[in-house]
C-alpha positions in Angstrom: 56.7 50.2 64.5 52.6 49.8 65.2 51.8 53.2 63.2 54.3 53.0 60.6 51.9 49.3 59.7 48.4 50.9 60.1 49.5 54.2 58.1 51.0 51.6 55.2 47.9 49.4 55.7 45.4 51.6 54.8 47.7 53.3 52.1 48.4 50.0 51.0 44.2 48.5 50.6 44.0 52.6 48.8 46.6 52.3 46.5 45.4 49.0 45.8 41.8 50.2 45.8 42.4 53.2 43.3 44.4 51.0 40.8 42.4 48.4 40.3 38.6 50.2 40.2 41.0 52.1 37.0 39.9 48.7 35.3 36.1 48.8 35.8 33.9 51.4 33.9 33.0 53.8 34.4 36.4 54.4 36.5 38.8 53.5 33.1 36.6 56.1 31.3 37.2 58.3 34.0 41.1 57.8 34.0 41.0 57.8 30.3 40.1 61.8 30.5 42.6 62.5 33.3 45.5 61.3 31.0 43.8 63.2 27.9 43.0 66.0 29.7 46.5 67.0 31.2 48.4 67.0 28.7 49.8 63.4 29.5 50.9 61.3 27.3 48.1 58.5 26.2 50.9 55.3 27.2 51.0 56.4 31.3 47.6 54.8 31.2 48.7 51.0 31.7 51.9 52.7 33.5 49.0 54.6 35.8 46.9 51.6 37.1 49.6 49.0 37.3 52.6 51.4 39.3 49.0 52.0 41.6 48.8 48.1 42.2 52.1 47.4 42.6 52.3 49.5 45.5 49.6 48.3 47.1 50.8 45.3 47.2 54.4 46.1 48.2 53.4 47.9 51.0 50.5 45.3 52.3 53.4 42.4 51.4 55.7 44.5 53.3 53.6 44.0 56.6 51.6 41.2 56.1 55.2 39.3 55.9 56.7 41.9 58.4 58.0 39.1 60.5 59.7 37.2 57.7 61.3 39.7 56.9 64.9 41.4 57.9 64.5 44.6 60.4 67.1 46.5 57.5 65.1 45.3 54.6 61.8 45.8 56.0 62.6 49.3 56.5 63.7 50.0 52.6 61.1 48.4 51.1 58.1 50.7 53.2 60.4 53.3 52.8 60.4 52.5 49.1 57.0 52.3 49.2 56.1 55.5 50.4 58.2 57.5 48.1 56.2 55.3 45.5 53.2 57.1 47.3 54.8 60.2 47.2 55.5 59.8 43.5 52.2 58.8 41.9 50.4 61.1 44.1 52.2 63.9 42.4 51.2 63.1 39.4 47.8 63.2 40.7 48.0 66.5 41.9 49.6 67.8 38.5 46.0 66.1 36.6 43.4 67.7 39.6 45.6 71.4 38.5 44.9 71.5 34.8 41.8 73.2 33.7 41.4 71.0 30.5 40.1 68.5 33.7 36.9 68.2 34.5 35.9 67.7 37.6 33.6 64.8 37.5 36.2 62.7 36.4 37.6 63.2 39.5 38.1 61.3 42.9 35.3 63.1 45.2 34.8 64.3 41.9 35.9 67.9 42.7 39.2 69.9 41.4 41.3 70.6 44.1 43.6 68.0 45.1 42.4 67.2 48.5 42.7 63.5 48.4 46.5 63.4 46.5 47.5 65.7 49.3 46.4 63.6 52.2 48.4 60.7 51.1 51.0 62.4 50.3 51.4 63.6 53.8 51.0 60.5 55.1 53.5 58.8 53.0 55.7 61.5 54.6 54.8 61.0 57.9 54.9 57.1 56.9 58.8 57.2 56.0 59.3 59.9 59.3 57.8 56.6 61.7 60.0 54.5 59.9 63.5 56.5 60.1 62.6 56.3 63.7 62.9 52.5 64.5 65.1 51.7 66.3 67.5 49.6 64.2 66.2 46.9 67.4 62.4 47.1 67.1 59.9 44.2 67.4 58.5 43.8 64.0 
């Protein structure tokens, strides 16, 4: 469970920060450009930000309050959070691959979706580790 906690904390902090930073200039402007140039509908601007903030808070809350949550429920919450990260990052991969989206508005300023793919792999590893936690494991 220690590996799950470490991955969940790292992923939770990262997702929260990705969303939180999109509230401030210049990253908010870059995010607007990503949405508009990728062909995604403009109304996804706020849900995109809130989704990253909320999944980050979900993962962090689950880990920090793990002693108060029954193990079966904790596993469900962490699995759900990891799936949510994969969903968010799948959209990020799509945005990176759109020719009209300029590199300067993307994280690391590069077109290949290395960062979103890294988080997809990390979340998938987390899901695998969570599924292997025995029913009576220590939180």
